[in-house]
NUTORDREN-12757 format. One record per residue (C-alpha): x, y, z; chain; residue in one letter. Coordinates in nm, 4 decimals, padded with zeros to 6 digits. Example, Ala and Ser with C-alpha at 12.3 -4.5 7.8 and 13.67 -1.06 7.14 Angstrom:
<nodes>
node x 01.2300&y -00.4500&z 00.7800&kette A&rest A $
node x 01.3670&y -00.1060&z 00.7140&kette A&rest S $
</nodes>
This chain:
<nodes>
node x 02.9426&y 01.0262&z -00.7118&kette A&rest M $
node x 02.9157&y 00.8181&z -00.3944&kette A&rest I $
node x 02.6326&y 00.5837&z -00.3137&kette A&rest R $
node x 02.4273&y 00.6747&z -00.0067&kette A&rest E $
node x 02.1381&y 00.4461&z 00.0839&kette A&rest G $
node x 01.9007&y 00.4120&z -00.2080&kette A&rest S $
node x 02.0179&y 00.7117&z -00.4093&kette A&rest G $
node x 02.3166&y 00.9024&z -00.5324&kette A&rest L $
node x 02.4773&y 01.2056&z -00.3756&kette A&rest V $
node x 02.6880&y 01.4031&z -00.6217&kette A&rest N $
node x 02.9838&y 01.6041&z -00.4980&kette A&rest E $
node x 02.8970&y 01.8640&z -00.7633&kette A&rest R $
node x 02.5562&y 01.9255&z -00.6049&kette A&rest Q $
node x 02.5335&y 02.2500&z -00.4087&kette A&rest T $
node x 02.3425&y 02.3321&z -00.0915&kette A&rest V $
node x 02.3064&y 02.6959&z 00.0126&kette A&rest V $
node x 02.2488&y 02.7546&z 00.3863&kette A&rest V $
node x 02.1123&y 03.0928&z 00.4906&kette A&rest Y $
node x 02.1794&y 03.1609&z 00.8576&kette A&rest G $
node x 02.4703&y 02.9143&z 00.8521&kette A&rest G $
node x 02.6771&y 03.1394&z 01.0803&kette A&rest Y $
node x 02.4146&y 03.1117&z 01.3531&kette A&rest G $
node x 02.3720&y 02.8417&z 01.6156&kette A&rest F $
node x 02.1323&y 02.6123&z 01.4315&kette A&rest F $
node x 02.2911&y 02.6940&z 01.0959&kette A&rest G $
node x 02.6280&y 02.5660&z 01.2160&kette A&rest R $
node x 02.4655&y 02.2431&z 01.3309&kette A&rest C $
node x 02.3169&y 02.1981&z 00.9843&kette A&rest I $
node x 02.6421&y 02.2684&z 00.8043&kette A&rest V $
node x 02.8319&y 02.0251&z 01.0281&kette A&rest D $
node x 02.5711&y 01.7552&z 00.9673&kette A&rest D $
node x 02.5766&y 01.8117&z 00.5906&kette A&rest L $
node x 02.9551&y 01.7840&z 00.5879&kette A&rest L $
node x 02.9349&y 01.4517&z 00.7710&kette A&rest E $
node x 02.6492&y 01.2913&z 00.5793&kette A&rest H $
node x 02.6723&y 01.4307&z 00.2250&kette A&rest T $
node x 02.9476&y 01.5051&z -00.0236&kette A&rest S $
node x 02.7744&y 01.8130&z -00.1703&kette A&rest A $
node x 02.9319&y 02.1552&z -00.1951&kette A&rest R $
node x 02.7989&y 02.3900&z 00.0735&kette A&rest I $
node x 02.7605&y 02.7659&z 00.0420&kette A&rest V $
node x 02.7020&y 02.9476&z 00.3696&kette A&rest V $
node x 02.5259&y 03.2743&z 00.2928&kette A&rest A $
node x 02.4681&y 03.5706&z 00.5153&kette A&rest G $
node x 02.4771&y 03.9465&z 00.5410&kette A&rest R $
node x 02.8098&y 03.9586&z 00.7229&kette A&rest N $
node x 03.0249&y 03.6526&z 00.6534&kette A&rest P $
node x 03.3231&y 03.6011&z 00.8846&kette A&rest P $
node x 03.6676&y 03.6918&z 00.7557&kette A&rest K $
node x 03.7930&y 03.3387&z 00.8183&kette A&rest R $
node x 03.6132&y 03.0289&z 00.6958&kette A&rest N $
node x 03.5591&y 02.8074&z 01.0027&kette A&rest P $
node x 03.4925&y 02.4972&z 00.7909&kette A&rest W $
node x 03.6838&y 02.2862&z 00.5401&kette A&rest E $
node x 03.7430&y 02.3443&z 00.1704&kette A&rest N $
node x 03.4035&y 02.2051&z 00.0714&kette A&rest R $
node x 03.2354&y 02.5104&z 00.2301&kette A&rest V $
node x 03.2442&y 02.8528&z 00.0697&kette A&rest T $
node x 03.1129&y 03.1775&z 00.2149&kette A&rest L $
node x 02.8837&y 03.4180&z 00.0324&kette A&rest A $
node x 02.7657&y 03.7684&z 00.1191&kette A&rest R $
node x 02.3892&y 03.7770&z 00.0696&kette A&rest S $
node x 02.1118&y 03.9511&z 00.2555&kette A&rest D $
node x 01.7775&y 03.7648&z 00.2857&kette A&rest V $
node x 01.5959&y 04.1005&z 00.2770&kette A&rest T $
node x 01.7388&y 04.1637&z -00.0732&kette A&rest D $
node x 01.5584&y 03.9388&z -00.3236&kette A&rest L $
node x 01.8015&y 03.9977&z -00.6114&kette A&rest S $
node x 02.0936&y 03.9087&z -00.3831&kette A&rest S $
node x 01.9302&y 03.5818&z -00.2856&kette A&rest V $
node x 01.8458&y 03.4967&z -00.6482&kette A&rest E $
node x 02.2063&y 03.5511&z -00.7473&kette A&rest K $
node x 02.3270&y 03.3235&z -00.4664&kette A&rest T $
node x 02.0838&y 03.0482&z -00.5630&kette A&rest L $
node x 02.1554&y 03.0619&z -00.9367&kette A&rest S $
node x 02.3686&y 02.7435&z -00.9277&kette A&rest C $
node x 02.2203&y 02.5710&z -00.6224&kette A&rest A $
node x 02.0263&y 02.2435&z -00.5935&kette A&rest D $
node x 01.8788&y 02.3001&z -00.2464&kette A&rest V $
node x 01.8503&y 02.6032&z -00.0188&kette A&rest V $
node x 01.8134&y 02.5735&z 00.3600&kette A&rest V $
node x 01.6626&y 02.8767&z 00.5302&kette A&rest H $
node x 01.7515&y 02.8937&z 00.9007&kette A&rest C $
node x 01.8104&y 03.2669&z 00.9377&kette A&rest A $
node x 01.5419&y 03.3346&z 01.2010&kette A&rest G $
node x 01.3452&y 03.4817&z 01.3618&kette A&rest P $
node x 01.0803&y 03.3816&z 01.1075&kette A&rest Y $
node x 00.8161&y 03.6036&z 01.2662&kette A&rest Q $
node x 00.9843&y 03.9099&z 01.1146&kette A&rest S $
node x 01.1554&y 03.7729&z 00.8001&kette A&rest L $
node x 01.0412&y 03.8089&z 00.4386&kette A&rest P $
node x 00.9852&y 03.5035&z 00.2165&kette A&rest L $
node x 01.2726&y 03.5969&z -00.0161&kette A&rest N $
node x 01.4604&y 03.2641&z 00.0139&kette A&rest P $
node x 01.1459&y 03.0796&z -00.0962&kette A&rest L $
node x 01.0610&y 03.3328&z -00.3670&kette A&rest R $
node x 01.4160&y 03.3095&z -00.5013&kette A&rest A $
node x 01.3998&y 02.9289&z -00.4857&kette A&rest A $
node x 01.0868&y 02.9368&z -00.7026&kette A&rest I $
node x 01.2484&y 03.1714&z -00.9554&kette A&rest T $
node x 01.5725&y 02.9683&z -00.9673&kette A&rest C $
node x 01.3909&y 02.6285&z -00.9485&kette A&rest R $
node x 01.5786&y 02.5226&z -00.6351&kette A&rest V $
node x 01.4348&y 02.2893&z -00.3695&kette A&rest H $
node x 01.3597&y 02.4670&z -00.0420&kette A&rest Y $
node x 01.3917&y 02.3628&z 00.3260&kette A&rest V $
node x 01.3384&y 02.5736&z 00.6385&kette A&rest D $
node x 01.3214&y 02.5356&z 01.0176&kette A&rest L $
node x 01.0183&y 02.7588&z 01.0710&kette A&rest A $
node x 00.7884&y 02.6608&z 01.3572&kette A&rest E $
node x 00.5795&y 02.9767&z 01.3470&kette A&rest D $
node x 00.2139&y 02.9382&z 01.2464&kette A&rest R $
node x 00.1834&y 03.2660&z 01.0579&kette A&rest L $
node x 00.5025&y 03.2054&z 00.8593&kette A&rest F $
node x 00.3757&y 02.8590&z 00.7613&kette A&rest A $
node x 00.0529&y 03.0120&z 00.6349&kette A&rest R $
node x 00.2492&y 03.2563&z 00.4176&kette A&rest K $
node x 00.4543&y 02.9698&z 00.2758&kette A&rest V $
node x 00.1361&y 02.7803&z 00.1851&kette A&rest R $
node x 00.0205&y 03.0774&z -00.0218&kette A&rest E $
node x 00.3128&y 03.0104&z -00.2596&kette A&rest L $
node x 00.2319&y 02.6418&z -00.3062&kette A&rest D $
node x 00.0933&y 02.6813&z -00.6604&kette A&rest D $
node x 00.3945&y 02.8813&z -00.7727&kette A&rest E $
node x 00.6282&y 02.6188&z -00.6291&kette A&rest A $
node x 00.4422&y 02.3401&z -00.8122&kette A&rest R $
node x 00.4696&y 02.5264&z -01.1420&kette A&rest R $
node x 00.8425&y 02.5669&z -01.0794&kette A&rest A $
node x 00.8587&y 02.1903&z -01.0080&kette A&rest R $
node x 01.0356&y 02.2264&z -00.6764&kette A&rest I $
node x 00.9757&y 02.0687&z -00.3372&kette A&rest A $
node x 00.8992&y 02.3031&z -00.0470&kette A&rest V $
node x 00.9783&y 02.1450&z 00.2897&kette A&rest M $
node x 00.8897&y 02.4042&z 00.5494&kette A&rest T $
node x 00.8890&y 02.3472&z 00.9257&kette A&rest G $
node x 01.1589&y 02.0773&z 00.9241&kette A&rest M $
node x 01.2235&y 02.1378&z 01.2936&kette A&rest S $
node x 01.0907&y 01.9848&z 01.6143&kette A&rest T $
node x 00.7466&y 02.1204&z 01.5226&kette A&rest V $
node x 00.5767&y 02.0536&z 01.2973&kette A&rest P $
node x 00.8373&y 01.8287&z 01.1311&kette A&rest G $
node x 00.9529&y 01.5878&z 01.4014&kette A&rest L $
node x 00.6199&y 01.5893&z 01.5828&kette A&rest S $
node x 00.4442&y 01.4876&z 01.2604&kette A&rest A $
node x 00.6980&y 01.2135&z 01.1871&kette A&rest Q $
node x 00.6672&y 01.0706&z 01.5383&kette A&rest L $
node x 00.2883&y 01.0763&z 01.5252&kette A&rest T $
node x 00.2901&y 00.9006&z 01.1898&kette A&rest Q $
node x 00.5319&y 00.6373&z 01.3240&kette A&rest A $
node x 00.2746&y 00.5148&z 01.5780&kette A&rest I $
node x -00.0450&y 00.6001&z 01.3902&kette A&rest R $
node x -00.1112&y 00.2369&z 01.2921&kette A&rest S $
node x -00.1612&y 00.1450&z 01.6614&kette A&rest H $
node x -00.4905&y 00.3353&z 01.6704&kette A&rest F $
node x -00.8216&y 00.2951&z 01.4984&kette A&rest D $
node x -00.8792&y 00.6660&z 01.5476&kette A&rest R $
node x -00.6646&y 00.9490&z 01.6872&kette A&rest L $
node x -00.8120&y 01.2081&z 01.9232&kette A&rest H $
node x -00.5223&y 01.4362&z 02.0157&kette A&rest S $
node x -00.1523&y 01.5024&z 01.9648&kette A&rest V $
node x 00.0515&y 01.6867&z 02.2292&kette A&rest R $
node x 00.4166&y 01.7777&z 02.1760&kette A&rest T $
node x 00.6706&y 01.8648&z 02.4480&kette A&rest F $
node x 01.0237&y 01.9920&z 02.4050&kette A&rest I $
node x 01.3074&y 01.9704&z 02.6564&kette A&rest A $
node x 01.5991&y 02.1683&z 02.5099&kette A&rest P $
node x 01.9560&y 02.1293&z 02.6306&kette A&rest G $
node x 02.0813&y 02.4199&z 02.8384&kette A&rest S $
node x 02.4599&y 02.4024&z 02.8045&kette A&rest K $
node x 02.4869&y 02.4835&z 02.4367&kette A&rest G $
node x 02.4483&y 02.8503&z 02.3478&kette A&rest G $
node x 02.1668&y 02.9840&z 02.1320&kette A&rest R $
node x 02.1605&y 03.2568&z 01.8721&kette A&rest G $
node x 01.9835&y 03.5868&z 01.9261&kette A&rest N $
node x 01.7107&y 03.4894&z 01.6804&kette A&rest A $
node x 01.6171&y 03.1904&z 01.8976&kette A&rest T $
node x 01.5581&y 03.4161&z 02.1968&kette A&rest F $
node x 01.3571&y 03.6601&z 01.9869&kette A&rest V $
node x 01.1322&y 03.3710&z 01.8796&kette A&rest S $
node x 01.1001&y 03.2438&z 02.2364&kette A&rest L $
node x 01.0197&y 03.5835&z 02.3889&kette A&rest L $
node x 00.7739&y 03.6696&z 02.1112&kette A&rest S $
node x 00.5374&y 03.4084&z 02.2524&kette A&rest G $
node x 00.5561&y 03.5157&z 02.6169&kette A&rest V $
node x 00.2242&y 03.6785&z 02.7050&kette A&rest G $
node x 00.1004&y 03.6661&z 02.3460&kette A&rest R $
node x -00.2026&y 03.4732&z 02.2210&kette A&rest P $
node x -00.1552&y 03.0985&z 02.1653&kette A&rest V $
node x -00.4377&y 02.9060&z 02.0001&kette A&rest R $
node x -00.4254&y 02.5294&z 02.0670&kette A&rest P $
node x -00.7086&y 02.3012&z 01.9630&kette A&rest L $
node x -00.9256&y 02.1312&z 02.2251&kette A&rest C $
node x -01.2267&y 01.9118&z 02.1400&kette A&rest D $
node x -01.2367&y 02.0641&z 01.7945&kette A&rest G $
node x -01.2468&y 02.4210&z 01.9244&kette A&rest Q $
node x -00.9632&y 02.6690&z 01.8922&kette A&rest E $
node x -00.8885&y 02.8262&z 02.2301&kette A&rest L $
node x -00.7172&y 03.1570&z 02.2858&kette A&rest E $
node x -00.4736&y 03.1261&z 02.5751&kette A&rest L $
node x -00.1673&y 03.3144&z 02.6949&kette A&rest C $
node x 00.1808&y 03.2160&z 02.5793&kette A&rest G $
node x 00.3841&y 03.0704&z 02.8666&kette A&rest W $
node x 00.0835&y 02.9627&z 03.0684&kette A&rest S $
node x -00.0788&y 02.6269&z 03.1564&kette A&rest Q $
node x 00.2165&y 02.4729&z 03.3489&kette A&rest P $
node x 00.2505&y 02.0933&z 03.3522&kette A&rest E $
node x 00.5158&y 01.8494&z 03.4708&kette A&rest W $
node x 00.6111&y 01.5991&z 03.2003&kette A&rest V $
node x 00.8256&y 01.2873&z 03.2427&kette A&rest E $
node x 01.0877&y 01.2455&z 02.9678&kette A&rest F $
node x 01.3068&y 00.9359&z 02.9286&kette A&rest P $
node x 01.6488&y 00.9311&z 03.0973&kette A&rest P $
node x 01.8685&y 01.1239&z 03.1286&kette A&rest P $
node x 01.6221&y 01.4139&z 03.1031&kette A&rest I $
node x 01.3590&y 01.3213&z 03.3612&kette A&rest G $
node x 01.0806&y 01.5581&z 03.4737&kette A&rest R $
node x 01.0480&y 01.8960&z 03.3062&kette A&rest R $
node x 00.8099&y 02.1813&z 03.3776&kette A&rest L $
node x 00.6387&y 02.2636&z 03.0471&kette A&rest Q $
node x 00.4332&y 02.5632&z 02.9347&kette A&rest Y $
node x 00.2338&y 02.6605&z 02.6279&kette A&rest L $
node x 00.5041&y 02.8315&z 02.4275&kette A&rest A $
node x 00.4334&y 02.9767&z 02.0823&kette A&rest I $
node x 00.1607&y 02.9550&z 01.8171&kette A&rest D $
node x 00.2935&y 02.6689&z 01.6035&kette A&rest V $
node x 00.1938&y 02.5349&z 01.2625&kette A&rest A $
node x 00.0816&y 02.2043&z 01.4186&kette A&rest D $
node x -00.2467&y 02.3720&z 01.5167&kette A&rest Y $
node x -00.3359&y 02.4209&z 01.1493&kette A&rest D $
node x -00.1866&y 02.1023&z 01.0075&kette A&rest L $
node x -00.2567&y 01.8126&z 01.2403&kette A&rest F $
node x -00.6376&y 01.8083&z 01.2136&kette A&rest P $
node x -00.5915&y 01.7515&z 00.8381&kette A&rest D $
node x -00.3002&y 01.5103&z 00.8704&kette A&rest Y $
node x -00.4369&y 01.2902&z 01.1485&kette A&rest F $
node x -00.8046&y 01.3740&z 01.1930&kette A&rest G $
node x -00.7486&y 01.4899&z 01.5525&kette A&rest V $
node x -00.9597&y 01.7407&z 01.7427&kette A&rest D $
node x -00.6904&y 01.8275&z 01.9978&kette A&rest G $
node x -00.3431&y 01.9700&z 01.9339&kette A&rest V $
node x -00.1066&y 02.1253&z 02.1889&kette A&rest E $
node x 00.2586&y 02.2302&z 02.2044&kette A&rest F $
node x 00.4554&y 02.2980&z 02.5228&kette A&rest K $
node x 00.8178&y 02.3657&z 02.6058&kette A&rest S $
node x 01.0341&y 02.4420&z 02.9053&kette A&rest G $
node x 01.3962&y 02.4618&z 03.0104&kette A&rest S $
node x 01.5441&y 02.2420&z 03.2829&kette A&rest E $
node x 01.5475&y 02.5445&z 03.5139&kette A&rest F $
node x 01.2041&y 02.5612&z 03.6745&kette A&rest A $
node x 01.2831&y 02.9089&z 03.8122&kette A&rest W $
node x 01.3385&y 03.0361&z 03.4566&kette A&rest L $
node x 01.0119&y 02.8862&z 03.3361&kette A&rest N $
node x 00.8225&y 03.0396&z 03.6268&kette A&rest R $
node x 00.9882&y 03.3763&z 03.5646&kette A&rest S $
node x 00.8751&y 03.3713&z 03.2040&kette A&rest L $
node x 00.5243&y 03.2858&z 03.3234&kette A&rest S $
node x 00.5243&y 03.5876&z 03.5538&kette A&rest L $
node x 00.6440&y 03.8084&z 03.2678&kette A&rest L $
node x 00.3685&y 03.6658&z 03.0509&kette A&rest A $
node x 00.1019&y 03.7720&z 03.3021&kette A&rest R $
node x 00.2557&y 04.1179&z 03.3319&kette A&rest L $
node x 00.2714&y 04.1588&z 02.9555&kette A&rest R $
node x -00.0855&y 04.0380&z 02.9141&kette A&rest L $
node x -00.2160&y 04.3002&z 03.1557&kette A&rest R $
node x 00.0049&y 04.5979&z 03.0660&kette A&rest T $
node x 00.1620&y 04.5285&z 02.7257&kette A&rest G $
node x 00.5065&y 04.5519&z 02.8826&kette A&rest F $
node x 00.7906&y 04.4697&z 02.8924&kette A&rest P $
node x 00.8878&y 04.4747&z 02.5201&kette A&rest P $
node x 01.0559&y 04.1368&z 02.5514&kette A&rest L $
node x 01.1753&y 04.0879&z 02.1916&kette A&rest E $
node x 01.3969&y 04.3957&z 02.2303&kette A&rest R $
node x 01.5537&y 04.2350&z 02.5363&kette A&rest L $
node x 01.6578&y 03.9139&z 02.3575&kette A&rest A $
node x 02.0302&y 03.9928&z 02.3745&kette A&rest H $
node x 02.0096&y 04.0825&z 02.7445&kette A&rest L $
node x 01.8083&y 03.7708&z 02.8190&kette A&rest F $
node x 02.0569&y 03.5547&z 02.6292&kette A&rest R $
node x 02.3485&y 03.7045&z 02.8213&kette A&rest T $
node x 02.1725&y 03.6665&z 03.1562&kette A&rest T $
node x 02.1120&y 03.2924&z 03.1287&kette A&rest I $
node x 02.4497&y 03.2099&z 02.9749&kette A&rest R $
node x 02.6145&y 03.1689&z 03.3169&kette A&rest F $
node x 02.3553&y 02.9315&z 03.4733&kette A&rest P $
node x 02.3484&y 02.7486&z 03.1410&kette A&rest G $
node x 02.7134&y 02.6505&z 03.1972&kette A&rest M $
node x 02.5956&y 02.4350&z 03.4869&kette A&rest F $
node x 02.2979&y 02.2903&z 03.3023&kette A&rest G $
node x 02.2492&y 01.9704&z 03.1117&kette A&rest S $
node x 02.3591&y 01.9010&z 02.7561&kette A&rest D $
node x 02.0782&y 01.6489&z 02.7028&kette A&rest S $
node x 01.7593&y 01.7301&z 02.5168&kette A&rest G $
node x 01.4525&y 01.5683&z 02.3689&kette A&rest G $
node x 01.1186&y 01.5983&z 02.1918&kette A&rest V $
node x 00.8225&y 01.3943&z 02.3180&kette A&rest L $
node x 00.4901&y 01.3345&z 02.1414&kette A&rest V $
node x 00.1852&y 01.2037&z 02.3284&kette A&rest E $
node x -00.0888&y 01.0601&z 02.1103&kette A&rest V $
node x -00.4350&y 00.9758&z 02.2431&kette A&rest M $
node x -00.6877&y 00.7698&z 02.0535&kette A&rest G $
node x -00.8969&y 00.4552&z 02.0454&kette A&rest R $
node x -00.8113&y 00.0961&z 01.9628&kette A&rest R $
node x -01.0878&y -00.1681&z 01.9601&kette A&rest A $
node x -01.3139&y 00.0765&z 02.1429&kette A&rest G $
node x -01.0689&y 00.1420&z 02.4275&kette A&rest E $
node x -00.8949&y 00.4726&z 02.5002&kette A&rest L $
node x -00.5211&y 00.4310&z 02.4425&kette A&rest V $
node x -00.2256&y 00.6621&z 02.4998&kette A&rest R $
node x 00.1155&y 00.6167&z 02.3362&kette A&rest H $
node x 00.4173&y 00.8371&z 02.3899&kette A&rest E $
node x 00.7217&y 00.8405&z 02.1641&kette A&rest V $
node x 01.0339&y 01.0439&z 02.2262&kette A&rest C $
node x 01.3695&y 01.1273&z 02.0680&kette A&rest I $
node x 01.6551&y 01.2126&z 02.3051&kette A&rest T $
node x 02.0194&y 01.3068&z 02.2850&kette A&rest S $
node x 02.2360&y 01.2577&z 02.5920&kette A&rest A $
node x 02.4772&y 01.5226&z 02.4667&kette A&rest D $
node x 02.4343&y 01.7978&z 02.2126&kette A&rest G $
node x 02.0581&y 01.8010&z 02.2663&kette A&rest G $
node x 02.0429&y 02.1466&z 02.1109&kette A&rest E $
node x 02.0995&y 01.9914&z 01.7641&kette A&rest R $
node x 01.7687&y 01.8028&z 01.7662&kette A&rest I $
node x 01.5708&y 02.0858&z 01.5967&kette A&rest P $
node x 01.8097&y 02.0675&z 01.2968&kette A&rest T $
node x 01.8241&y 01.6919&z 01.2380&kette A&rest V $
node x 01.5106&y 01.6580&z 01.0225&kette A&rest L $
node x 01.6204&y 01.9457&z 00.7982&kette A&rest A $
node x 01.9471&y 01.7746&z 00.7122&kette A&rest T $
node x 01.7672&y 01.4428&z 00.6526&kette A&rest I $
node x 01.5346&y 01.6336&z 00.4174&kette A&rest A $
node x 01.8305&y 01.7835&z 00.2286&kette A&rest V $
node x 01.9855&y 01.4403&z 00.1873&kette A&rest L $
node x 01.6563&y 01.3011&z 00.0557&kette A&rest A $
node x 01.6274&y 01.5876&z -00.1938&kette A&rest L $
node x 01.9838&y 01.5395&z -00.3163&kette A&rest L $
node x 01.9121&y 01.1697&z -00.3690&kette A&rest R $
node x 01.5942&y 01.2444&z -00.5590&kette A&rest G $
node x 01.3818&y 01.0548&z -00.3023&kette A&rest E $
node x 01.1229&y 01.3306&z -00.2451&kette A&rest V $
node x 00.8661&y 01.2923&z -00.5226&kette A&rest K $
node x 00.6145&y 01.5565&z -00.4174&kette A&rest E $
node x 00.6178&y 01.8993&z -00.5816&kette A&rest L $
node x 00.5167&y 02.2130&z -00.4019&kette A&rest G $
node x 00.4389&y 02.1926&z -00.0322&kette A&rest L $
node x 00.5520&y 01.8512&z 00.0969&kette A&rest V $
node x 00.3374&y 01.7031&z 00.3783&kette A&rest P $
node x 00.5385&y 01.6696&z 00.6981&kette A&rest H $
node x 00.4277&y 01.3169&z 00.7849&kette A&rest H $
node x 00.4495&y 01.1102&z 00.4650&kette A&rest T $
node x 00.7726&y 01.1934&z 00.2779&kette A&rest W $
node x 01.0008&y 00.9757&z 00.4936&kette A&rest L $
node x 00.9566&y 00.6040&z 00.5607&kette A&rest R $
node x 00.9540&y 00.4986&z 00.9258&kette A&rest K $
node x 01.2518&y 00.2630&z 00.8857&kette A&rest D $
node x 01.4548&y 00.5314&z 00.7096&kette A&rest R $
node x 01.3585&y 00.7847&z 00.9742&kette A&rest F $
node x 01.4772&y 00.5546&z 01.2505&kette A&rest E $
node x 01.7982&y 00.4712&z 01.0611&kette A&rest E $
node x 01.8893&y 00.8377&z 01.0158&kette A&rest E $
node x 01.8206&y 00.9235&z 01.3797&kette A&rest L $
node x 02.0371&y 00.6352&z 01.5062&kette A&rest I $
node x 02.3121&y 00.7287&z 01.2623&kette A&rest K $
node x 02.3271&y 01.0688&z 01.4356&kette A&rest R $
node x 02.3505&y 00.9205&z 01.7837&kette A&rest G $
node x 01.9912&y 00.9885&z 01.8866&kette A&rest L $
node x 01.7812&y 00.7442&z 02.0938&kette A&rest R $
node x 01.4196&y 00.6539&z 02.0308&kette A&rest I $
node x 01.1844&y 00.5732&z 02.3177&kette A&rest W $
node x 00.8247&y 00.4535&z 02.3449&kette A&rest W $
node x 00.5723&y 00.3808&z 02.6181&kette A&rest K $
node x 00.1954&y 00.3442&z 02.6542&kette A&rest S $
node x -00.0597&y 00.3530&z 02.9353&kette A&rest N $
node x -00.0340&y -00.0267&z 02.9324&kette A&rest Q $
node x 00.3460&y -00.0472&z 02.9650&kette A&rest S $
node x 00.5593&y -00.0322&z 03.2789&kette A&rest S $
node x 00.7834&y 00.2485&z 03.1584&kette A&rest G $
node x 00.9948&y 00.3809&z 02.8760&kette A&rest W $
node x 01.1158&y 00.1237&z 02.6199&kette A&rest Q $
node x 01.4341&y 00.1998&z 02.4274&kette A&rest D $
node x 01.2976&y 00.1407&z 02.0750&kette A&rest H $
node x 01.0268&y 00.2377&z 01.8297&kette A&rest F $
node x 00.6999&y 00.0553&z 01.8881&kette A&rest I $
node x 00.6643&y -00.2074&z 01.6143&kette A&rest T $
node x 00.3525&y -00.2663&z 01.4094&kette A&rest A $
</nodes>
């Protein structure tokens, strides 16, 4: 055993990563290799002939659509990480197998419908005495953590808005593009003044100022995320919104045009064009930025006055790894025995603010804060 922080990480512990051959899966495996000493099993339907990692990683052939195959793979595991998207079309077999095998579960799902299906298995997970940490991605995971980090600076919260500026240089897997395109022209239901609106995915453009080196990004309503269900309960807010946009304004505007066309005609069938779309933007992506970030804007009241705070995580290089960081922090906490909740773990309370900041800095990420009373972005977490 080696001592890590406040707990122990055992080299005999095993983490199974589904989707580990994909873009985000590789980021997770690399992070686990760097920050844990656990054995890692990368599972997928078609494992590569050559293991691209070190001896601590083994490859397993296992199809997430085959429940018995997943159960067999998890039979000796301690934690399973599910990042084999797109979640909109995947079964819950990794979670069902985790419940049967009594294995802690982590996923990167942002999708609202998928999150609702996971919540339906909460009682079964509690009886199996496992932790279920779904949505450990930019939303709802990071957005909830960032909101919680500055919650004490308000007497009451009114709204939480999350914006994502992904890096463009790094490639993305096909599943990422399927998820992205599934929201274009489809219903998105943010919360405004306590009322759920029905708007069009990739509409409502807005310029948002991120900290350096990202700068201004054109953002659009993207997909129907779990934040819309969760944040009113977590934070008592009556407004929740999620927007995203690449650094290429022409690409964002093109998606907006496609959204209007799809809304009126039902065409084009964008999810089927994910591979073509991915190939098309690969070339301009070579000239794009490697920086990325996630920004959360919180509105509320303090001493009767309306106050706005913004908090942001950025990476000057390798910005595409930001959606995976919280998942690997969650795995580390599970291996150390630091997550005490059973069943569905709330996104905003399982990780202390100081530990959150420590883990982000350890991975080379920067934390920024500003308010409507400050002169600009400050390179630190706001202190209580």
